[in-house]
SERO-4910 file (N, C-alpha, C, O; in steps of 0.05 Angstrom, whole numbers):
BEGIN
 pado doro    nc1    nc2    nc3   cac1   cac2   cac3    cc1    cc2    cc3    oc1    oc2    oc3
  Met    A     17    -24      0      0      0      0     18     25      0     38     26     13
  Ile    A     10     45    -15     24     70    -17      9     91     -1    -15     95     -5
  Asp    A     23    105     16     11    127     32     -1    148     13     10    153     -8
  Lys    A    -23    160     21    -37    181      7    -49    172    -20    -56    189    -36
  Val    A    -52    146    -24    -66    136    -47    -93    127    -39    -96    111    -20
  Cys    A   -113    136    -53   -141    130    -45   -155    115    -68   -155    125    -90
  Asn    A   -167     92    -62   -182     77    -82   -210     89    -82   -224     88    -62
  Leu    A   -219    100   -104   -245    112   -106   -266     92   -114   -290     99   -115
  Gly    A   -258     68   -120   -278     48   -129   -288     54   -156   -274     66   -173
  Lys    A   -313     46   -161   -325     50   -188   -337     78   -189   -354     86   -173
  Ile    A   -327     94   -208   -337    121   -212   -344    126   -241   -336    110   -259
  Ser    A   -359    146   -246   -367    152   -274   -344    162   -291   -324    172   -280
  Asn    A   -347    159   -317   -327    169   -335   -324    200   -333   -301    210   -336
  Lys    A   -345    213   -328   -344    242   -325   -327    250   -301   -311    269   -302
  Lys    A   -330    235   -279   -313    240   -255   -284    233   -260   -266    246   -250
  Val    A   -279    211   -275   -252    204   -282   -238    226   -297   -216    234   -290
  Asn    A   -252    237   -317   -240    259   -332   -236    284   -315   -216    299   -319
  Lys    A   -254    289   -297   -251    313   -279   -226    309   -261   -210    328   -257
  Leu    A   -223    285   -250   -199    279   -234   -173    280   -250   -153    290   -241
  Leu    A   -174    269   -274   -150    268   -291   -142    296   -299   -118    301   -303
  Ser    A   -161    315   -302   -154    342   -309   -137    356   -288   -124    376   -293
  Lys    A   -138    345   -263   -123    357   -240    -98    340   -234    -83    347   -216
  Thr    A    -94    318   -248    -73    299   -242    -48    304   -258    -50    311   -282
  His    A    -25    299   -246      0    302   -261     11    275   -269     23    272   -290
  Tyr    A      9    255   -251     20    228   -255      1    207   -248    -16    211   -230
  Thr    A      4    183   -261    -12    160   -253      6    135   -257     27    137   -269
  Ile    A     -2    113   -245     13     88   -247     -2     69   -265    -26     65   -262
  Ser    A     12     56   -283      1     36   -301     18     11   -301     43     13   -302
  Ser    A      6    -12   -299     22    -37   -301     29    -42   -330     18    -29   -348
  Gly    A     48    -59   -334     58    -64   -361     40    -83   -376     45    -87   -400
  Glu    A     21    -96   -363      4   -116   -377    -12   -104   -399    -15   -115   -421
  Asn    A    -24    -81   -394    -41    -68   -414    -37    -38   -415    -51    -23   -402
  Val    A    -17    -30   -429    -10     -1   -430    -29     15   -447    -28     39   -448
  Phe    A    -47      1   -462    -67     15   -478    -95     11   -468   -114      8   -483
  Ser    A    -98     10   -442   -125      7   -430   -140     34   -435   -128     54   -441
  Ile    A   -166     33   -431   -182     57   -435   -173     78   -415   -172    102   -422
  Phe    A   -167     70   -391   -158     89   -371   -132    103   -380   -129    127   -378
  Thr    A   -113     87   -390    -88     99   -399    -92    118   -423    -79    139   -424
  Leu    A   -109    110   -441   -115    128   -463   -128    154   -454   -122    176   -465
  Glu    A   -145    153   -434   -157    177   -423   -136    194   -409   -137    219   -409
  Cys    A   -116    181   -396    -94    196   -384    -78    211   -405    -71    234   -401
  Ile    A    -73    198   -427    -58    211   -449    -74    235   -459    -63    256   -465
  Asn    A   -100    232   -462   -117    254   -472   -118    277   -452   -122    300   -461
  Asn    A   -113    272   -427   -113    293   -406    -84    302   -399    -81    315   -378
  Asn    A    -64    294   -415    -36    302   -411    -25    293   -384    -10    308   -372
  Val    A    -33    270   -375    -23    258   -350      1    241   -357      0    225   -375
  Lys    A     23    244   -342     47    227   -346     41    200   -333     30    199   -311
  Ile    A     49    179   -347     42    152   -338     68    137   -330     86    134   -346
  Leu    A     69    129   -304     91    113   -295     85     84   -301     64     74   -294
  Thr    A    103     71   -315     99     43   -323    125     27   -321    147     38   -322
  Asn    A    122      1   -317    145    -17   -317    149    -31   -343    164    -50   -345
  Ser    A    135    -23   -364    136    -35   -390    154    -19   -409    149      5   -413
  Lys    A    174    -31   -420    191    -18   -439    180    -19   -467    190     -5   -485
  Thr    A    160    -36   -472    149    -39   -499    136    -14   -509    134    -10   -533
  Ile    A    126      3   -492    112     27   -500    131     46   -516    121     62   -532
  Phe    A    156     44   -511    175     62   -524    179     56   -554    194     70   -568
  Lys    A    166     35   -564    166     29   -593    148     49   -607    152     54   -631
  Tyr    A    130     61   -593    111     80   -605    121    108   -600    116    120   -580
  Arg    A    136    119   -620    149    144   -617    131    167   -610    139    185   -594
  Lys    A    107    167   -621     89    190   -616     79    190   -587     72    212   -576
  Leu    A     80    168   -573     69    166   -546     91    166   -524     85    168   -501
  Lys    A    116    163   -532    137    159   -512    139    182   -492    149    177   -470
  Asn    A    132    206   -500    134    228   -481    112    228   -459    114    242   -440
  Asn    A     92    211   -463     71    208   -443     78    189   -421     66    188   -400
  Phe    A     99    172   -425    106    151   -407    133    155   -394    151    166   -406
  Ile    A    135    146   -369    160    147   -354    165    118   -345    149    107   -331
  Tyr    A    188    106   -353    194     79   -345    204     79   -316    222     95   -309
  Val    A    193     61   -300    201     58   -272    205     28   -267    188     12   -273
  Asn    A    228     21   -255    232     -7   -247    220    -10   -219    233     -3   -199
  Tyr    A    195    -20   -218    181    -23   -192    195    -42   -173    190    -40   -149
  Asn    A    211    -60   -183    224    -80   -166    250    -71   -154    262    -85   -137
  Ser    A    260    -48   -162    286    -39   -151    284    -30   -122    263    -20   -114
  Glu    A    305    -35   -107    305    -27    -79    303      3    -76    291     13    -57
  Asn    A    316     18    -94    315     47    -93    286     57    -95    279     75    -80
  Phe    A    270     45   -113    242     54   -116    227     47    -91    211     63    -81
  Lys    A    230     23    -80    216     14    -56    223     32    -32    205     38    -16
  Asn    A    248     40    -30    256     57     -7    243     85    -10    238     97     11
  Lys    A    239     95    -34    227    121    -37    197    121    -29    186    142    -23
  Leu    A    185     98    -30    156     96    -22    152     96      8    130    101     17
  Lys    A    173     91     23    170     89     52    169    116     65    167    118     89
***
């Protein structure tokens, strides 16, 4: 669990877009980097932290993503 992260549960698409308009960063797993949520983040200029390097094949989208090695000790220590 990450401090200051709140699960909002199921919310409407309108509320998602309202929240994303105020958001700077989000976390995305590498399994599905083109989920509807991720695409909405891109549309709202939200930077996406991901552990997938495959996204960088898409040159037009690479500026929207930031690669993070979630398994590194350095990353885990920063979350504490």
